[in-house]
C-alpha positions in Angstrom: 10.2 -24.2 -21.9 10.7 -23.8 -18.2 9.9 -20.7 -16.1 10.9 -20.7 -12.4 8.8 -18.7 -10.0 9.7 -18.2 -6.4 7.5 -16.5 -3.8 9.7 -14.3 -1.5 7.0 -12.2 0.1 3.3 -11.6 0.4 2.8 -15.4 0.5 0.0 -16.1 3.0 0.6 -12.6 4.4 0.0 -9.2 3.1 3.2 -7.1 3.1 6.7 -7.7 1.7 5.6 -8.3 -1.8 8.4 -9.9 -3.8 8.2 -12.5 -6.6 11.3 -13.9 -8.5 10.8 -15.0 -12.1 13.6 -16.8 -14.0 13.3 -17.6 -17.7 15.7 -17.8 -20.6 18.7 -17.0 -18.3 16.9 -13.8 -17.2 16.1 -13.0 -13.6 13.3 -10.5 -12.8 12.1 -9.4 -9.4 8.5 -8.2 -9.5 8.1 -5.8 -6.5 10.6 -5.4 -3.7 8.4 -4.6 -0.7 9.0 -4.0 3.0 7.5 -6.4 5.5 5.3 -4.4 8.0 3.7 -7.1 10.1 5.5 -7.2 13.4 6.1 -11.0 13.3 7.7 -10.8 9.8 9.8 -7.6 10.2 13.0 -9.5 10.8 12.9 -10.7 7.2 13.7 -7.2 6.1 17.1 -7.6 7.6 17.9 -11.0 6.1 20.1 -11.4 3.1 18.2 -11.6 -0.2 17.5 -15.1 -1.3 18.6 -14.2 -4.8 21.9 -12.3 -4.9 21.0 -8.7 -5.9 23.8 -8.4 -8.4 22.4 -11.4 -10.4 19.1 -9.7 -11.1 18.5 -8.2 -14.5 15.6 -6.0 -13.6 13.0 -5.1 -11.0 9.4 -4.5 -12.2 7.4 -2.4 -9.8 3.6 -2.6 -9.7 3.1 0.5 -7.6 4.6 2.8 -4.9 3.1 1.5 -1.7 5.9 0.7 0.8 5.0 -3.0 1.0 5.8 -3.2 -2.7 8.7 -0.8 -3.1 10.1 -0.3 0.4 13.1 -2.7 0.2 14.6 -1.2 -3.0 17.3 0.9 -1.2 18.6 -2.3 0.5 18.5 -4.2 -2.8 20.6 -1.5 -4.5 22.9 -1.1 -1.5 23.7 -4.8 -1.6 24.6 -4.9 -5.3 21.6 -4.6 -7.7 22.6 -2.5 -10.7 19.8 -3.1 -13.2 16.8 -0.9 -14.0 13.7 -0.5 -11.9 10.8 -0.4 -14.4 7.5 1.3 -13.5 5.2 4.1 -14.6 6.3 7.7 -14.3 3.7 8.4 -11.6 4.9 5.3 -9.6 8.6 6.4 -10.0 7.8 9.9 -8.7 5.7 8.7 -5.8 8.0 5.8 -4.9 10.9 8.2 -4.5 8.9 10.4 -2.1 7.8 7.4 -0.1 11.3 5.9 0.0 12.8 9.1 1.3 10.2 9.3 4.0 10.7 5.7 4.9 14.5 6.2 5.2 13.9 9.3 7.3 11.5 7.6 9.6 13.8 4.7 10.1 16.7 7.0 10.9 14.5 8.8 13.4 13.1 5.6 15.0 16.6 4.2 15.3 17.8 7.3 17.1 14.8 7.4 19.4 15.3 3.7 20.2 19.0 4.2 20.9 18.2 6.9 23.4 15.4 4.8 25.0 17.7 1.8 25.3 20.4 3.9 26.8 18.0 5.4 29.3 16.6 1.9 30.2 20.1 0.4 30.2 19.2 -2.5 28.0 20.4 -4.0 24.7 18.5 -5.4 21.8 19.6 -8.5 19.7 21.7 -6.3 17.4 23.0 -2.7 17.3 20.2 -0.2 16.7 20.7 1.0 13.1 18.2 2.0 10.4 17.5 -0.6 7.8 18.7 1.9 5.2 19.5 5.6 5.3 18.3 8.6 3.3 21.6 8.3 1.2 20.7 4.7 0.5 17.3 5.7 -0.7 18.7 8.5 -3.0 21.2 6.1 -4.4 18.5 3.9 -6.0 16.7 6.8 -7.8 18.9 6.8 -10.9 17.9 3.2 -11.6 14.2 4.1 -12.0 13.2 3.7 -15.6 9.6 5.1 -16.4 7.5 3.2 -18.9 4.1 3.9 -20.4 1.0 1.8 -20.1 0.5 -0.9 -22.9 3.9 -0.4 -24.4 5.9 -3.6 -24.2 9.6 -3.5 -23.1 12.3 -6.1 -23.5 13.7 -7.3 -20.2 16.0 -10.0 -21.6 16.2 -12.5 -24.5 12.6 -13.6 -25.2 11.3 -11.9 -22.1 8.9 -9.0 -22.5 6.9 -7.0 -20.0 3.8 -4.8 -20.4 2.3 -2.5 -17.8 -1.5 -1.9 -17.6 -3.5 0.3 -15.3 -4.5 -1.6 -12.1 -6.9 1.1 -10.9 -5.5 0.8 -7.3 -3.5 4.0 -6.8 -2.2 6.6 -9.2 0.2 4.9 -11.6 -0.4 1.4 -10.3 0.1 -1.5 -12.7 -0.9 -5.0 -13.6 2.2 -6.5 -15.2 2.2 -9.0 -18.0 5.4 -10.9 -18.7 5.6 -12.9 -21.9 8.3 -15.5 -22.3 9.1 -16.8 -25.8 11.3 -19.8 -26.5 11.5 -22.3 -29.4 8.3 -20.9 -31.0 6.4 -21.2 -27.7 4.9 -18.4 -25.7 3.9 -18.3 -22.0 2.2 -15.4 -20.4 2.4 -14.7 -16.6 0.2 -12.0 -15.1 1.1 -10.3 -11.8 -2.0 -8.5 -10.6 -0.2 -6.3 -8.1 -3.0 -4.7 -6.1 -6.2 -4.7 -8.0 -8.4 -1.6 -7.6 -12.2 -1.4 -7.5 -14.5 -0.2 -10.2 -16.0 3.3 -10.0 -13.7 4.6 -7.3 -12.8 8.3 -7.2 -9.8 9.8 -9.0 -8.3 6.8 -10.8 -9.5 4.7 -13.7 -11.0 1.2 -13.4 -8.6 -1.8 -13.5 -7.6 -3.0 -16.9 -9.1 -6.2 -18.2 -6.9 -9.2 -18.9 -8.2 -11.5 -21.6 -5.4 -14.1 -21.8 -2.9 -15.6 -19.4 -1.3 -19.0 -18.8 -0.5 -18.2 -15.2 -1.9 -15.5 -12.9 -0.6 -14.2 -9.5 -3.7 -12.6 -8.0 -3.8 -10.6 -4.7 -6.3 -11.6 -2.0 -6.1 -8.9 0.6 -9.9 -8.9 0.8 -10.4 -12.3 -0.8 -12.7 -13.4 2.0 -15.2 -10.5 2.2 -17.4 -8.1 0.3 -17.1 -4.4 0.7 -19.9 -2.0 1.5 -21.0 0.4 -1.3 -19.4 3.8 -1.7 -22.6 5.6 -0.5 -22.4 3.6 2.8 -18.8 4.8 3.2 -19.7 8.4 3.0 -22.5 7.9 5.5 -20.2 6.1 7.9 -17.6 8.9 7.7 -20.4 11.5 8.4 -21.7 9.5 11.3 -18.2 9.3 12.9 -17.5 13.0 12.4 -20.9 14.2 13.7 -21.0 11.9 16.7 -17.5 12.8 17.7 -18.0 16.5 17.4 -21.2 16.1 19.5 -19.1 14.4 22.2 -16.5 17.2 22.0 -13.7 15.0 20.8 -11.2 14.7 18.0 -11.2 12.4 15.0 -7.8 10.8 14.4 -7.3 9.0 11.1 -4.3 6.8 10.5 -4.0 7.1 6.7 -1.6 6.1 3.9 -0.1 9.1 2.2 -0.7 7.6 -1.2 -4.3 7.6 -2.5 -6.1 7.0 0.8 -5.4 10.5 2.1 -6.4 12.0 -1.3 -9.6 9.9 -1.4 -10.5 10.8 2.2 -10.2 14.5 1.4 -12.4 13.9 -1.7 -15.1 12.4 0.5 -14.8 15.1 3.2 -15.1 17.8 0.6 -18.3 16.2 -0.8 -19.8 15.9 2.6 -19.0 19.5 3.3 -20.6 20.6 0.0 -23.7 18.5 0.9 -23.8 20.1 4.4 -23.7 16.6 5.8 -21.0 17.5 8.3 -19.9 20.8 10.0 -17.0 22.7 8.6 -14.5 21.5 11.1 -10.7 22.0 10.9 -9.0 19.2 9.0 -5.2 18.7 9.4 -3.3 16.7 6.9 -0.3 16.1 9.1 1.9 14.5 6.5 4.4 16.4 4.4 4.7 13.2 2.3 0.9 13.2 1.5 1.2 16.9 0.5 4.1 16.1 -1.9 2.2 13.1 -3.3 -0.8 15.3 -3.9 1.4 17.5 -6.2 2.1 14.3 -8.3 -1.7 13.7 -8.5 -2.1 17.2 -9.9 0.7 16.7 -12.4 -0.6 13.4 -13.9 -4.1 14.3 -15.1 -3.8 11.8 -17.9 -4.4 9.1 -15.3 -7.7 10.5 -13.9 -11.1 8.9 -14.6 -13.8 10.8 -16.5 -15.4 12.2 -13.3 -12.2 13.5 -11.9 -11.2 15.0 -15.3 -14.4 16.9 -15.4 -14.0 18.0 -11.8 -10.5 19.5 -12.6 -11.7 21.0 -15.9 -14.1 23.1 -13.9 -11.0 24.3 -11.9 -12.2 22.8 -8.6 -9.7 20.8 -6.5 -11.0 18.0 -4.3 -7.8 18.3 -2.4 -8.3 21.8 -1.2 -11.0 23.5 0.9 -10.9 26.4 3.4 -10.8 24.3 6.6 -7.9 22.1 5.3 -4.5 22.8 6.9 -1.2 21.2 5.9 1.0 20.6 8.9 4.5 20.6 7.5 6.9 21.0 10.4 7.1 19.1 13.6 6.2 22.2 15.5 3.0 22.6 13.4 2.2 19.0 14.1 2.7 19.4 17.9 0.6 22.6 17.9 -2.5 20.6 16.9 -2.6 19.1 20.4 -3.1 22.6 21.9 -6.4 23.2 20.1 -9.5 23.1 22.3 -12.2 22.6 19.7 -12.8 19.4 17.8 -10.5 18.7 14.8 -9.8 15.9 12.4 -6.2 14.8 12.1 -5.1 12.7 9.2 -1.6 11.3 9.6 0.7 8.4 8.7 1.5 5.7 8.8 -1.7 4.0 7.8 -1.1 0.9 10.0 0.4 3.0 12.9 3.8 1.4 12.4 5.7 4.7 12.5 5.4 8.4 11.8 3.4 11.2 13.3 0.3 9.1 13.9 1.9 7.5 16.9 2.2 10.9 18.7 -1.4 11.7 17.9 -2.5 8.4 19.2 -0.6 9.0 22.5 -2.5 12.3 22.8 -6.0 11.0 21.9 -6.4 7.3 22.5 -6.9 7.5 26.3 -9.9 9.9 26.1 -13.4 8.4 25.5 -14.7 11.5 23.7 -12.2 11.0 20.8 -12.5 8.6 17.9 -9.7 6.7 16.1 -11.1 6.2 12.6 -9.4 3.5 10.5 -9.9 3.8 6.7 -7.3 1.2 5.6 -6.4 -2.4 5.9 -4.5 -3.3 9.1 -2.1 -6.2 8.8 -1.8 -8.8 11.5 0.9 -7.8 14.0 0.7 -4.0 13.4 -0.3 -1.5 16.1 -3.3 -0.6 14.0 -4.5 -4.2 13.9 -4.1 -4.6 17.7 -6.2 -1.5 18.2 -9.0 -2.6 15.8 -9.0 -6.1 17.2 -10.0 -4.6 20.5 -6.9 -4.7 22.8 -7.6 -2.7 25.9 -4.1 -1.5 26.3 -1.4 -0.9 23.6 2.3 0.0 23.6 3.1 3.2 21.7 6.5 4.8 21.7 7.7 2.5 24.5 4.8 3.2 26.9 1.5 1.4 27.6 -1.7 3.3 27.0 -5.3 2.3 27.8 -7.6 2.3 24.7 -10.5 4.4 25.9 -11.3 6.2 22.6 -14.0 5.0 20.3 -12.5 2.8 17.5 -14.3 3.1 14.1 -13.4 1.0 11.1 -14.6 1.8 7.6 -13.8 -1.2 5.5 -15.7 0.0 2.3 -13.0 2.6 1.9 -10.5 0.1 0.6 -8.7 0.5 -2.7 -8.4 -3.3 -3.0 -11.0 -5.3 -4.9 -13.1 -7.6 -2.7 -13.8 -11.3 -3.3 -16.5 -10.7 -5.9 -14.6 -8.0 -7.7 -11.5 -10.1 -7.9 -13.6 -13.0 -9.3 -15.2 -10.7 -11.9 -11.7 -9.5 -12.9 -10.5 -13.1 -13.3 -13.7 -14.1 -15.2 -12.7 -11.9 -18.1 -10.1 -14.5 -19.1 -11.3 -16.2 -22.3 -9.7 -19.5 -21.5 -8.9 -21.2 -18.2 -5.3 -20.4 -17.1 -2.9 -23.3 -16.5 -2.6 -22.2 -12.8 -3.7 -19.4 -10.5 -1.5 -18.4 -7.6 -3.2 -16.6 -4.7 -0.9 -14.1 -3.0 -0.9 -10.9 -1.0 -3.4 -12.0 1.6 -3.4 -13.3 5.2 -3.6 -17.1 5.3 -7.3 -17.2 6.1 -8.1 -14.7 3.3 -5.8 -16.3 0.7 -6.9 -19.8 1.4 -10.6 -18.8 1.5 -10.3 -17.1 -1.9 -8.4 -20.1 -3.3 -11.3 -22.4 -2.2 -13.8 -19.9 -3.6 -12.0 -20.0 -7.0 -11.8 -23.8 -7.1 -15.5 -24.1 -6.3 -16.6 -21.5 -8.9 -14.3 -22.4 -11.8 -12.6 -25.8 -11.2 -9.3 -24.1 -12.0 -5.9 -25.3 -10.7 -5.3 -22.9 -7.8 -2.3 -22.8 -5.4 -1.9 -20.7 -2.3 2.0 -20.5 -2.0 3.8 -20.2 1.2 7.0 -18.2 1.9 9.9 -19.3 -0.3 7.8 -21.8 -2.2 9.3 -22.4 -5.7 7.4 -23.7 -8.8 8.3 -24.6 -12.3 5.9 -23.3 -15.0 6.0 -25.3 -18.2 
């Protein structure tokens, strides 16, 4: 038996998740994500290493853009198979892909105008990576599956989805390959969530695997506890209000925005913060919140009880949804302190850039980061302490306070990842550490070798291995 595995993304970097598995003449792509780090974005434009028309299926772990964001390009270039994922992932991914296409069209138009004004030309014509029509064209290929119900992908190739506890509908995917009376099991962790987080259930336990691809976004650190997270949020809000400034939060529309609202609501009810206006300036986050309300079967026990009492953590009197561009711009005219939650989470596009332009130069304001910032992104340059950053083609001094709340992460940390892997009853044949920057991935790889003695590999981009 031979299984070929090729690492086409999220290999010693975080975004662009894409893993190609070939077995029994079946080709399966696990995730098809967008590269978001500045130094890797050119890879989004490159032809797919594996011809899209030759793929039998795509298995999608969850709906974050770095896992699903290249699907419209894959379909546009010839993929005609099914995209398997949970129903919640299917619904959220379609919202996210439409938003991504719209942003790319907007950004391309903005850049064309800027280049014309500046009388300069880039390395290629300024076009969106894909359009809204391209995004819509891939939707009929989504094929929802239920947790723990195996599906046949090809002869002797079976896939099972289990709850990853990362975001609503996220999955750990188990692929079982059978040939000549032998079975091999390959686990794709996707993004592993953390125990006891609000809203979603804890990650599923995996007891047996021959091979495991495990993420390592936070493989070199340990998070703060949830109580610390709430206290840090309260401190940022209270000190910024005292200074007479605004709190601007770059936030992912999926899970992070909902979890942030959950914490803000708790702090309000505890009278730990004043009741200040909170703007969710993200039509996409608003649409995703409707999906959250629909899929109550995915809630953890605490959230289920919360909803049973007819209380919504996503709704309180001071919360305003900014739907239109005019409503978004009107926020800048307010005189009193406000909190603005907007995407994108790494400041790579969207309305957050305009809010940064209006707030980052003023020392009374705070830019509060509640999510991971990949190397090369605008968000990472800000949290790394650059004194001046380029936003929408202009340079701006960073005078605002920069706050980073790491304990907010929906990714398991080093110890939580190790605990998840420790549930395996027998040592796996090999562990592949993916979805982490080089330092984090290699650090976690060393940690696993030291703790377990297992065979651990930290693959590089386009590495290919044979699993026997």
